[in-house]
N, C-alpha and C positions, 0 to 999 in steps of 0.2 A: 454628892447628890443622892446616892442610894440610901444612905442612912436617914436623910431627911424625908425621902419618899416613904421609906419603911416605917418611920415613926408616925408620919401623917396618916398612913393607912392601917397601922397596927399589924404589920407583917415583918418578917425577917428581911434583912438586906438581900438575901438570896431570892426571896419571893418577889421583892420589888425589882429585881434585875430584869423582869419581863419588859419593863419600860425601856431600858437601854438595848436589850436584845432585839426587841421588835423594830426599833428604829434602825439599828445597825444592819440587820438582815435585809429589811425592805430597802434601805438606802443602797446597799450593794447589789441586790438582785434586780431592782427595777431600772437601774441606769441603762441596761442593755436594750431596753425598749424605746428609750427616748430618741436615740439616733435615727432609727427607721421612722418613728412617728414624725420627727422633724423633717425628714425628707419627704414624707407623704403629705403632711398637712401644713408645712411651713414652719421654719425654725422659730421665728418671732412668736407665732401663735402658741407653739408648744412651750416656749420659755414663759410667756405670760400665764398660761393656764397652769403649768406646774408650780410656778411661784405663788399664784393665787390659792391653789389647793393646799400647798404646804403651809401658807399663812393661816388658812382656815383650820387645818389640823392642829396647829399650835394654839390658836384661839380656843378651839374646842377643848384642848388638853387643859387649858387654864380653868375651865369650868367642870372638869371631870370630878365626880364625887366618889367613884369607886376605882380600885386599881385596875380591873379589867378594862374599864372605859378609858382610863389614862393610857394603858398599853395599846389599845386600839387606836386612839388618837395619835400616839407617837408612831405607830406602825404606818398609819396613813400619811403622816407628815414626812416620815423618812422616805416613803415610796415616791413622793412628789418632790422632795427637797433636792434630790440628785437630778431632777429633770432638766435643770438649766445647763448643766455642763456639756453633754454631748452636742446639743444644738449650738451653743456658744462656740464650742471648739470647731464645729463644722462651718460656722460663719467666719471665724477668725483665721484659722490655719490657711485656707486657700489665698487669702489676701496678704499674708505675711511671709517674709523670707525666713529661711532657717536661722539666720543670724538674729532676727528679732525675737523668735519664739524660743530659741535655744534648743539644745538637745536634752532628752530626758536623762537625768543623772540621779543615781542612787548610790549608797555606799558600796553596793555590789558592782555597779558598772563604772564607778570612778574611784578606784582604790587609792589613788595618790592624794585625794582631797581630804582635808581635815574636816571632820564632822562634829567637832566639839563645840 
């Protein structure tokens, strides 16, 4: 993706990396706000609003004609894209048993499992 973005905007792939960096940082940082927002304003409402704003960010990115505008659209989209997970988790976990949701498992916490 970066070589195509770089070619389209006439910059180096390193310069075009703002598109990915903005999305990733905002995606990671903003998720901590959605749990409390879901508790305060309602989980379903936050899921709908976050999904709508994420879609608007993606649509705006499709029409971005400069790299900074594309980076800003991706930043906004990333900030709202993660907004559905904490409220959905808050809705699903209390109604499900531990056997249905499973326990978190990673290569570090499940060393006997094959990850290939």
